Structure formats: C-alpha cells, structure tokens
C-alpha positions as YAML, in Angstrom:
chain: A
units: angstrom
residues:
- id: 1
  name: MET
  ca: [148.21, 49.76, -127.97]
- id: 2
  name: ASN
  ca: [149.65, 47.49, -125.44]
- id: 3
  name: GLN
  ca: [149.64, 48.02, -121.74]
- id: 4
  name: ASP
  ca: [153.34, 48.99, -121.49]
- id: 5
  name: THR
  ca: [152.89, 51.80, -124.00]
- id: 6
  name: LEU
  ca: [149.85, 53.11, -122.11]
- id: 7
  name: LYS
  ca: [151.73, 52.92, -118.82]
- id: 8
  name: ASN
  ca: [154.71, 54.83, -120.26]
- id: 9
  name: ASN
  ca: [152.41, 57.48, -121.72]
- id: 10
  name: LEU
  ca: [150.63, 57.87, -118.40]
- id: 11
  name: GLN
  ca: [153.92, 58.19, -116.52]
- id: 12
  name: GLY
  ca: [155.08, 60.81, -119.01]
- id: 13
  name: LEU
  ca: [151.87, 62.76, -118.55]
- id: 14
  name: GLU
  ca: [152.24, 62.59, -114.76]
- id: 15
  name: ARG
  ca: [155.79, 63.96, -114.95]
- id: 16
  name: LYS
  ca: [154.70, 66.78, -117.23]
- id: 17
  name: LEU
  ca: [151.78, 67.55, -114.92]
- id: 18
  name: GLN
  ca: [154.10, 67.67, -111.89]
- id: 19
  name: ILE
  ca: [156.41, 70.04, -113.77]
- id: 20
  name: LEU
  ca: [153.48, 72.27, -114.71]
- id: 21
  name: VAL
  ca: [152.16, 72.31, -111.14]
- id: 22
  name: GLY
  ca: [155.63, 73.28, -109.87]
- id: 23
  name: GLU
  ca: [155.94, 76.06, -112.44]
- id: 24
  name: HIS
  ca: [152.45, 77.27, -111.57]
- id: 25
  name: ARG
  ca: [153.37, 77.39, -107.86]
- id: 26
  name: ASN
  ca: [156.57, 79.32, -108.63]
- id: 27
  name: LEU
  ca: [154.71, 81.78, -110.82]
- id: 28
  name: LYS
  ca: [152.09, 82.36, -108.12]
- id: 29
  name: GLU
  ca: [154.85, 83.12, -105.61]
- id: 30
  name: GLN
  ca: [156.49, 85.47, -108.08]
- id: 31
  name: VAL
  ca: [153.19, 87.28, -108.70]
- id: 32
  name: THR
  ca: [152.72, 87.70, -104.94]
- id: 33
  name: LEU
  ca: [156.21, 89.15, -104.55]
- id: 34
  name: LEU
  ca: [155.72, 91.49, -107.49]
- id: 35
  name: LYS
  ca: [152.40, 92.69, -106.07]
- id: 36
  name: GLN
  ca: [154.09, 93.46, -102.76]
- id: 37
  name: GLU
  ca: [156.89, 95.31, -104.52]
- id: 38
  name: ASN
  ca: [154.34, 97.23, -106.57]
- id: 39
  name: GLN
  ca: [152.51, 98.32, -103.41]
- id: 40
  name: GLU
  ca: [155.79, 99.41, -101.80]
- id: 41
  name: LEU
  ca: [156.73, 101.41, -104.89]
- id: 42
  name: LYS
  ca: [153.31, 103.05, -105.01]
- id: 43
  name: SER
  ca: [153.59, 103.96, -101.35]
- id: 44
  name: GLY
  ca: [157.06, 105.41, -101.92]
- id: 45
  name: LEU
  ca: [155.77, 107.39, -104.87]
- id: 46
  name: ARG
  ca: [152.92, 108.83, -102.79]
- id: 47
  name: SER
  ca: [155.41, 109.78, -100.11]
- id: 48
  name: ARG
  ca: [157.66, 111.50, -102.65]
- id: 49
  name: ASP
  ca: [154.66, 113.34, -104.11]
- id: 50
  name: GLU
  ca: [153.76, 114.61, -100.64]
- id: 51
  name: GLN
  ca: [157.34, 115.72, -100.04]
- id: 52
  name: LEU
  ca: [157.38, 117.50, -103.39]
- id: 53
  name: LEU
  ca: [154.16, 119.30, -102.52]
- id: 54
  name: ASN
  ca: [155.63, 120.34, -99.17]
- id: 55
  name: PHE
  ca: [158.76, 121.64, -100.86]
- id: 56
  name: LYS
  ca: [156.66, 123.61, -103.34]
- id: 57
  name: ASN
  ca: [154.73, 125.13, -100.44]
- id: 58
  name: GLN
  ca: [157.99, 126.02, -98.70]
- id: 59
  name: ILE
  ca: [159.22, 127.76, -101.84]
- id: 60
  name: LYS
  ca: [155.98, 129.74, -102.08]
- id: 61
  name: ILE
  ca: [156.25, 130.77, -98.44]
- id: 62
  name: SER
  ca: [159.88, 131.77, -98.91]
- id: 63
  name: LYS
  ca: [158.98, 133.90, -101.91]
- id: 64
  name: ILE
  ca: [156.22, 135.62, -99.93]
- id: 65
  name: VAL
  ca: [158.61, 136.31, -97.08]
- id: 66
  name: ASP
  ca: [161.28, 137.62, -99.45]
- id: 67
  name: ASN
  ca: [158.79, 139.98, -101.07]
- id: 68
  name: LEU
  ca: [157.69, 141.57, -97.78]
- id: 69
  name: ASN
  ca: [158.51, 145.25, -97.49]
- id: 70
  name: PRO
  ca: [160.14, 146.09, -94.17]
- id: 71
  name: GLU
  ca: [158.15, 149.07, -92.90]
- id: 72
  name: ASP
  ca: [158.32, 149.07, -89.14]
- id: 73
  name: GLY
  ca: [160.46, 146.06, -88.39]
- id: 74
  name: SER
  ca: [157.46, 143.77, -87.92]
- id: 75
  name: SER
  ca: [158.14, 142.12, -91.26]
- id: 76
  name: SER
  ca: [161.55, 140.97, -90.02]
- id: 77
  name: GLU
  ca: [159.81, 139.34, -87.06]
- id: 78
  name: LEU
  ca: [157.34, 137.74, -89.44]
- id: 79
  name: LYS
  ca: [160.17, 136.57, -91.67]
- id: 80
  name: LYS
  ca: [161.96, 134.97, -88.72]
- id: 81
  name: LYS
  ca: [158.74, 133.27, -87.60]
- id: 82
  name: VAL
  ca: [158.03, 131.90, -91.08]
- id: 83
  name: GLU
  ca: [161.61, 130.66, -91.42]
- id: 84
  name: GLU
  ca: [161.22, 128.98, -88.04]
- id: 85
  name: TYR
  ca: [158.06, 127.27, -89.28]
- id: 86
  name: ILE
  ca: [159.86, 126.14, -92.42]
- id: 87
  name: ARG
  ca: [162.68, 124.62, -90.35]
- id: 88
  name: GLU
  ca: [160.10, 122.84, -88.20]
- id: 89
  name: VAL
  ca: [158.36, 121.46, -91.29]
- id: 90
  name: ASP
  ca: [161.75, 120.31, -92.62]
- id: 91
  name: ARG
  ca: [162.42, 118.47, -89.36]
- id: 92
  name: CYS
  ca: [159.00, 116.82, -89.53]
- id: 93
  name: ILE
  ca: [159.58, 115.71, -93.13]
- id: 94
  name: ALA
  ca: [162.99, 114.32, -92.23]
- id: 95
  name: TYR
  ca: [161.48, 112.44, -89.29]
- id: 96
  name: LEU
  ca: [158.65, 111.02, -91.39]
- id: 97
  name: SER
  ca: [160.96, 109.94, -94.22]
- id: 98
  name: ARG
  ca: [162.98, 107.69, -91.85]
...
C-alpha cells in the first residue's frame, strides 16, 4: 500500500470515529433525560397511589358514617365532624397536588 492510500484510510477512520463519539454523546444525553423522566413518572405514580389510598379511606369513613344509627342525636354531630374532617383532608390533598 502506498502512503496516500494509508492516509485516506486513516482520515476515513478518524471521521467515522468522530461520528461515533458524537452519537455516543447524544445517546448519553438521551439516557440522562429518560432517567429523569422515569423518576418524575415514578414520583407521580407514587403520588397518585397515595391519593387513591386517601380516597379509599374517605369512602370507608363515609360508609361508616352513613351506617350510624341516630339514637340520641350524637350520631348527627359525629357525622358532621367526620364530614368536616373529610373536607379538611380534601383541602390538604388539593394543596399537596399543586
């Protein structure tokens, strides 16, 4: 092989190497962005799971309150108090979800 052929081959290899390094850099950036997005999605999912659990608890409390037998009027006070607590929990959830 003559020197011109070797020089051309070396230049071609350098260009290909530069392209590969650039692609590698881009892929690393993309992986970083996808990892961040994945963490955000996991965090959002945990938040939704907590909200779902809170809603389930609210439903259970509402069912308990609805099933109370009004004997001396104290159950209506209890029902009002529980409903007040539920509204407060709803406000807290709304505040936390902002």
